[in-house]
C-alpha positions, 0 to 999 in steps of 0.5 A: 711136249708131254711130261713123259717126253720131258723126263725121257719117258717111263723108266724101264730096265733092259728087260722091259720091266718098269724100274722102282727107282728114278734118277735125280734129273727125272725126280726134279722134273716130276717135283717141279724143282731145279736139281740143285733145290732137289739136292738140298732137300735130299741132303736135309732129309736124308732121302735118296741114295747113291748108286753106281752105273757105267757113268759113275755115281748118281743119286736115285730115289724110290717112288716112296722117297719121292712121295716123302720129298713131295710132302716135305717140299709142300710143307716148306712152301707154306 
């Protein structure tokens, strides 16, 4: 299974535009972390933010926040 399939494919809005945010589940897959570990890094660093959707609140990340989380995770694994 390809990565795009594993994370639900590219994130597009209803108008077909690529989104500038990624949800917690997809972020965890991209970073190779369990969601619980991603949440721990997110809380410790203050990266990510809550957004409301039709299913309630969810944590989302910008691609810049993902880049910063990736650097943080890489540094902590040394």
